[in-house]
C-alpha positions as CSV (number, residue, x, y, z in Angstrom):
1,M,105.6,83.4,175.9
2,K,106.7,79.7,176.2
3,F,108.2,78.2,179.3
4,S,108.3,75.2,181.6
5,I,107.7,75.9,185.3
6,Y,107.4,73.8,188.5
7,Q,107.1,74.7,192.2
8,D,107.4,72.5,195.4
9,S,107.6,73.1,199.1
10,R,108.6,70.8,202.0
11,Q,108.1,71.0,205.7
12,G,111.4,69.2,206.4
13,P,112.0,68.4,210.1
14,R,110.3,71.5,211.4
15,K,106.9,71.5,213.2
16,M,105.3,73.5,210.4
17,N,106.0,74.9,207.0
18,Q,106.5,78.7,207.1
19,D,107.5,78.9,203.4
20,R,105.2,80.1,200.7
21,V,105.8,79.8,197.0
22,A,103.7,80.7,194.0
23,Y,103.6,81.9,190.4
24,A,101.0,83.5,188.1
25,Y,100.9,84.4,184.5
26,T,98.9,86.2,181.8
27,R,99.3,86.1,178.0
28,D,102.2,88.5,178.1
29,S,103.7,88.3,181.6
30,L,104.9,85.9,184.3
31,M,105.3,86.5,188.1
32,M,107.2,84.2,190.5
33,V,107.5,84.6,194.2
34,V,109.0,82.8,197.3
35,A,108.7,83.9,200.9
36,D,110.4,82.3,203.9
37,G,108.6,83.1,207.2
38,M,111.3,83.7,209.8
39,G,111.1,81.0,212.5
40,G,112.7,83.1,215.2
41,H,109.6,85.4,215.1
42,L,106.0,84.3,216.0
43,H,103.7,83.6,213.1
44,G,106.3,83.7,210.4
45,E,104.0,81.7,208.2
46,V,101.5,84.6,208.3
47,A,104.1,87.1,207.2
48,A,105.1,84.8,204.3
49,Q,101.4,84.3,203.4
50,I,100.7,88.0,203.4
51,A,103.8,88.6,201.2
52,T,102.9,86.0,198.5
53,Q,99.2,86.8,198.6
54,F,99.7,90.5,198.4
55,I,102.1,90.3,195.5
56,G,100.0,87.8,193.7
57,E,96.8,89.9,194.0
58,A,98.6,93.0,193.0
59,Y,99.9,91.2,189.9
60,Q,96.4,90.1,189.0
61,R,95.1,93.6,189.2
62,E,97.9,95.2,187.2
63,A,99.0,92.7,184.6
64,K,96.3,93.5,182.0
65,P,97.9,91.5,180.3
66,R,101.3,93.1,181.0
67,L,102.7,95.4,183.7
68,E,103.5,99.0,182.8
69,D,106.8,98.9,184.7
70,P,108.0,95.5,186.2
71,F,110.6,97.1,188.5
72,R,108.2,99.7,189.8
73,F,105.7,96.9,190.4
74,L,108.2,94.8,192.3
75,L,109.3,97.7,194.5
76,N,105.8,98.9,195.3
77,A,104.3,95.4,195.8
78,I,107.0,94.2,198.2
79,T,107.1,97.4,200.1
80,N,103.3,97.4,200.5
81,A,103.3,93.8,201.5
82,H,105.7,94.8,204.4
83,H,103.2,97.5,205.4
84,S,100.4,94.9,205.4
85,I,102.4,92.7,207.7
86,I,102.8,95.6,210.1
87,D,99.1,96.4,210.0
88,Y,98.3,92.7,210.7
89,A,100.5,92.9,213.8
90,N,98.9,96.1,215.0
91,Q,95.4,94.6,214.5
92,R,96.4,91.7,216.8
93,N,98.3,93.8,219.2
94,L,101.3,91.6,218.8
95,L,104.4,92.3,220.8
96,E,106.6,91.2,217.9
97,T,105.8,91.6,214.2
98,P,105.9,88.5,212.0
99,R,108.8,88.6,209.6
100,T,109.6,87.0,206.3
101,T,112.2,87.1,203.5
102,C,111.0,87.5,199.9
103,V,112.3,87.0,196.4
104,A,110.2,87.8,193.3
105,C,110.7,87.8,189.6
106,I,108.8,89.2,186.6
107,V,109.3,88.0,183.1
108,Q,107.9,90.2,180.4
109,D,108.8,91.1,176.8
110,G,111.5,88.5,176.9
111,L,113.2,90.2,179.8
112,A,113.7,89.1,183.4
113,H,113.4,91.5,186.3
114,W,113.8,90.4,190.0
115,A,113.9,91.8,193.5
116,H,114.7,90.4,196.9
117,V,114.7,91.1,200.6
118,G,116.6,88.8,203.0
119,D,118.3,85.5,202.2
120,S,115.8,83.8,199.9
121,R,117.7,83.6,196.6
122,L,117.4,83.8,192.8
123,Y,119.7,81.9,190.6
124,F,120.0,82.7,186.9
125,I,121.5,79.9,184.9
126,R,122.6,80.1,181.2
127,E,124.5,77.5,179.2
128,G,125.4,75.4,182.2
129,R,126.7,78.3,184.4
130,V,125.2,80.4,187.2
131,E,125.4,83.8,185.6
132,H,123.6,85.7,188.5
133,V,122.7,85.0,192.1
134,T,121.2,87.4,194.5
135,K,123.3,88.6,197.4
136,D,121.9,87.7,200.9
137,H,121.0,90.4,203.4
138,S,122.8,88.6,206.2
139,R,125.7,89.1,208.6
140,V,127.5,86.3,206.9
141,Q,127.3,87.9,203.5
142,I,128.9,91.0,205.0
143,L,131.8,88.8,206.1
144,V,132.0,87.3,202.5
145,D,132.0,90.8,201.0
146,A,134.8,91.8,203.4
147,G,136.9,88.8,202.4
148,R,136.8,87.4,205.9
149,I,135.2,84.1,204.9
150,R,134.7,82.3,201.6
151,E,131.4,81.8,199.9
152,E,131.7,78.0,200.4
153,A,131.7,78.5,204.2
154,V,128.3,80.3,204.4
155,P,126.0,77.3,204.8
156,A,127.9,76.0,207.8
157,H,128.6,79.4,209.5
158,P,126.9,79.8,212.9
159,D,125.6,83.3,211.9
160,R,124.1,82.2,208.6
161,N,120.5,82.8,209.8
162,K,121.1,86.3,211.2
163,I,119.2,88.5,208.7
164,F,119.4,92.3,208.8
165,N,116.8,93.1,206.2
166,C,113.3,91.5,206.0
167,L,109.6,92.3,205.6
168,G,108.0,93.0,209.0
169,Q,111.0,94.7,210.5
170,M,110.7,98.0,212.4
171,T,111.9,100.1,209.4
172,V,110.9,99.9,205.8
173,P,113.1,97.1,204.2
174,R,115.6,97.8,201.4
175,V,114.4,96.1,198.2
176,D,117.3,95.1,196.0
177,L,116.5,95.3,192.3
178,S,118.3,93.5,189.5
179,R,119.1,94.8,186.1
180,R,117.0,93.7,183.1
181,V,118.2,90.5,181.6
182,A,117.2,89.4,178.1
183,L,116.3,85.8,178.1
184,K,117.6,83.2,175.6
185,H,116.2,79.7,174.8
186,G,117.2,77.3,177.7
187,D,117.8,80.0,180.3
188,I,116.7,78.8,183.8
189,I,115.5,80.9,186.7
190,L,115.4,79.3,190.2
191,I,114.0,81.1,193.2
192,C,114.3,79.2,196.5
193,T,114.5,79.5,200.3
194,D,117.7,78.9,202.4
195,G,116.4,75.4,203.2
196,L,117.5,74.5,199.7
197,W,120.6,76.5,199.0
198,G,121.9,76.1,202.5
199,A,122.3,72.3,201.9
200,L,123.4,72.4,198.2
201,N,126.0,74.4,196.5
202,S,125.6,76.3,193.3
203,K,127.3,73.6,191.2
204,I,125.0,70.9,192.4
205,I,121.9,73.0,191.9
206,C,123.0,73.9,188.4
207,E,123.9,70.4,187.4
208,E,120.5,68.9,188.5
209,L,118.5,71.6,186.8
210,L,120.3,70.9,183.5
211,R,120.0,67.2,183.9
212,A,116.2,66.9,183.6
213,D,113.0,68.9,183.1
214,M,111.7,71.0,185.9
215,L,109.0,68.4,187.0
216,T,111.9,66.0,187.8
217,A,114.7,68.3,188.7
218,V,113.0,70.4,191.4
219,P,111.7,67.5,193.5
220,K,115.1,65.8,193.2
221,L,116.9,68.9,194.5
222,L,114.5,69.1,197.5
223,D,115.1,65.4,198.2
224,M,118.8,65.9,198.1
225,A,118.6,69.0,200.3
226,E,116.4,67.2,202.9
227,A,118.7,64.2,203.0
228,R,121.9,66.3,203.4
229,A,120.4,68.6,206.1
230,G,118.9,65.8,208.1
231,R,117.4,66.7,211.5
232,E,119.1,70.1,211.4
233,G,117.2,71.0,208.2
234,D,114.7,73.7,207.6
235,N,111.5,74.2,205.5
236,L,112.6,74.1,201.9
237,S,110.9,75.5,198.8
238,A,111.8,76.1,195.2
239,L,110.3,77.3,192.0
240,A,112.2,76.9,188.7
241,M,111.4,78.1,185.2
242,T,113.0,77.3,181.9
243,W,112.5,79.8,179.0
244,A,111.8,78.5,175.6
245,D,112.0,79.9,172.0
246,E,108.4,80.5,170.9
247,L,109.3,79.2,167.5
248,G,110.9,76.0,168.8
249,D,109.5,72.5,169.0
250,E,106.6,71.8,171.3
251,A,107.1,69.6,174.4
252,P,104.6,68.2,177.0
253,T,106.2,70.4,179.8
254,W,106.0,73.7,177.9
255,I,103.3,76.2,178.7
256,S,102.5,78.5,175.8
257,T,100.5,81.6,176.4
258,V,100.0,82.6,172.8
259,T,96.3,81.5,172.7
260,M,95.4,83.0,176.1
261,D,92.8,85.8,176.1
262,E,94.3,89.1,177.2
263,K,92.1,89.1,180.3
264,E,93.0,85.6,181.3
265,Y,95.0,84.9,184.4
266,K,96.4,81.7,185.9
267,S,97.8,81.4,189.4
268,T,99.0,79.1,192.1
269,V,98.8,81.7,194.9
270,A,97.0,79.9,197.8
271,Q,94.8,81.3,200.5
272,F,95.8,81.1,204.1
273,H,95.1,77.7,205.7
274,R,96.2,75.5,208.6
275,T,99.7,73.9,208.2
276,T,100.2,72.4,211.7
277,P,98.1,70.4,214.2
278,P,96.1,72.6,216.6
279,A,98.2,71.4,219.5
280,A,101.4,72.8,218.2
281,P,102.6,75.2,220.9
282,G,103.1,78.9,219.9
283,Y,101.0,78.7,216.7
284,L,97.5,79.5,215.6
285,S,94.5,77.8,217.2
286,D,91.3,76.9,215.3
287,D,89.6,80.2,216.3
288,E,92.7,82.2,215.5
289,I,92.9,80.6,212.0
290,E,89.5,82.0,211.2
291,R,90.2,85.4,212.7
292,A,93.6,85.5,211.0
293,I,92.1,84.9,207.6
294,D,89.9,88.0,208.0
295,E,92.7,90.1,209.4
296,I,95.1,89.1,206.6
297,R,92.5,90.1,204.1
298,N,91.9,93.4,205.8
299,A,95.6,94.2,206.1
300,I,96.1,93.4,202.4
301,R,93.1,95.4,201.3
302,K,94.3,98.5,203.1
303,H,97.4,98.8,201.0
304,S,96.1,97.3,197.7
305,G,95.3,100.8,196.3
306,N,99.0,101.8,196.8
307,D,100.5,99.4,194.4
308,R,101.2,102.0,191.7
309,G,102.5,104.7,194.1
310,G,104.5,102.9,196.8
311,G,103.7,102.8,200.5
């Protein structure tokens, strides 16, 4: 495999960053994931952390160096991440379960497979056009589908943040799976939270990703989204990947996995850590941080053996 990839996450005007973003790859497979902890629910950052950490660790166990079935992996890993969030809430006797959106993508054998829950999005860009974009699990998307409002009106709609499908909800979430898409040289996959797409339309996102390499384009998109949203903005995160022809010319930004050992694994999945000052009301204290780390590990461990068979 050969690709260029870059991730970035910003706190924006919020008191803490509840987004999590990560990627991992082996010689024959690539995994990308973004989760957006829902701010209307306590400890959304923990839900997002559990989602990305669970999916990342499941990928590390199963990609040896490729997954047997990418779609089955996505469905099982996301569903079991949901159950881990529920277990975390039960361990802490929380009155309300932490919640998060999630979008994840697997690239393997030159094919892209993706899945999402909530309103974090994936954009698939080919030859200067957005060929695919995930459909939000939101009340506003229902209005769009019914023809009651136009897609352009979604970012400014008062009900935009009302999500009806997420990890951590009372019922098992619906995981929407894509179809397999064969990749061509120059194809771009962007996964991001609503802090980005809510401030920038598809045309702007597409233009900027085509204008420069990922290391330049992703930070610029986040800069633009932050500036446009201003004080009303949200956390914002993005991860973009450009696919390359393995026989093409080398470039400094390309990652080639050809020489990797079949057991080698590289990842940006981060462990849980403090993201806000101790005094921030409603969030985790010093002691809670330490306890939460153990509880997150316990919740993830309980469902880690179910990756191949669902929840």
